[in-house]
N, C-alpha and C positions, 0 to 999 in steps of 0.2 A: 110476255105478252104488253102489247099496247104499247103507245108512244113513248119512245128515248131521245132525252134529247144527248145530242155527242158534247156538245159544251160544257153540260152537267155532268156527263161522265167525268170529262177533265177536271171540273172543279171537285168532284168526289174522288179522283186521283189524290190530287192535292190535299185533300181531307185526313186520307188514308195513309199517304207519308206525314203527316205533321205529327199521326197518333201512334204511329208504329215506325219509330226512328228504323230501323230495321231494313226499313223501304227506300232509306235516303243512304244506303252504305253502298261500301266498294272493299274488295279484298285487297290487303297489304302484306308483301311477303317483308316482312322487317325482319332478320336474325333466324333462326333456326324453324320458325311455323309462321303458315300465313295468317291472319288477323284482320278482323271487319273494321273497318274505321266507320264510322257514322257521320257522315256531310250538311250543312246547312239546311242545302235544296241541290236538287239534283231533276234534270230532265225526262220522264218516263216515257220512252217510244211510245206513241199514242195512235192508231192506226184504223179510220174508221170506212170502211167498204160499204156501200150497198149491199143489200142483199136481192140474190139474183136466183137461190135454188135453196130448198129446204134441207141439202148435205154440205150447202159452203162453208159451214164454220166444220163442219167434220176434216175436209180439206185441208183445212186452213190449222186445224190442229195439228193432223198428220205434217206437216209443213212448219210447225213450228217444234216438233220433236224432233227432225231432222236439223233445223235451226240450230244449232245449239247458242247458249249464252255463254261468253271466254270469261272465266274469271276475271280476268282484269280489265273486265266493263263496267260500266258506272253509267247506270246504275245497274243491278243485278235481276231487273224484270221489265217485261212490257208488255201491253196493254193491244187489242184489238175490238172493234166493234163492228159487229156486220148486221148490218144497220136496216132494217126493213120499216113497213108503213104503218104494220099491226104487230111483227113480232121481230124481235131482236136476239143476236146472241153475244155473249160479251164471254173473250177468252182474255184469263191473264197467264202469262207466261211465268217463271222463275226459275232463275237457277237453284241447283240443290241445298247449295249452300247457306241459302236463307230463308226456308220455307218449306214447309212438309205440306203433305194431304191436308189434315186439319186445318194448318195454320192458315191455306189460301181460303178454306170455308169461311170463314173468320172476315177476311180482308175483303172478299167478296160480298160478303153479306153487311159489312159497314159499307161498302160503295153503293150496294141498292138502297142501302134504309138511306142514303145523304141524297142519292137522285132523288127518293119517295118523297122528301122533305123531312124525315124523320131522324136528323142528326144537327146537331148545333151547327152551326157555321166555324165555330171555335171546337176543336177537339181534346180531350182530356189525352194528353203524352202517356202512353206507355213504353214505361224505358226497356233499355235491353239488359235482359239477364247477365247478372253477372258471370263471370269466366267459369270453366268447372273447378279449374285450379283455386281460385277463389273462396269458392262456396263450402266447400269442406277445409275443417281445421288441419293445420301443419303437420300433426301426429297419425294420420288417417293411414291407411292403405294405399291410396291414388296418390297422394304425397309424397310418400317412401317413395312408390316405384317410378315416380315422376324423378325424382333425385337419382334413383341407383338406376337408369332408364340405358344410361350407355353401358354397363355393364353389364346389363340382364340382355343388353343387342348383342354385343361379345360372345355370349353365355349361349344364344340356343343359335347365332352364325357365327362361329369362331371365324377367325381369319386365316385364309389358305397358309400352310405351313409350308417351307421350300422342301423340297424331295431328295434325297440324294440321287445321284447317278447312280446306276449297277455294272458293276464291272461284268464284261464276257465272260462267260464259266473259263475255265483256262482246261486247256486239252491233254489228254494225256498222249505220249508215244509211245 
């Protein structure tokens, strides 16, 4: 509720990108599994549209659900502002690999606090957590399973065996 400054929202986008490096990431396929690569800066798609009805943001949300974000996109999120004189709605859309529902609430809260002038312009940067493999000791069950994964996969789904062709049964005269 109240006046929303679209230019200030764009500054808030830049603020949260600096605070959360994951918002500057992309998916890179290297080797056997994809990884997140953090970039210095990326342009986040931001679209501000004039508010024309009370349910306009719901229609936009439905459209966003059907317009997926490809994994090779950069960035892996976008922002829409349905902008009105006294009421506006802010919609953040994330690729599922980079944010869950709880994280998106934190990002939205930081953007709104920045818009309200309650955050400094220099964010404290939050780092990307270590990969799961790096968090656990080398002797952990997870590390052991990762090491033996090719063998485990063959046990779970063994390769097809060649089958012998059967000869027709002999007929007696």
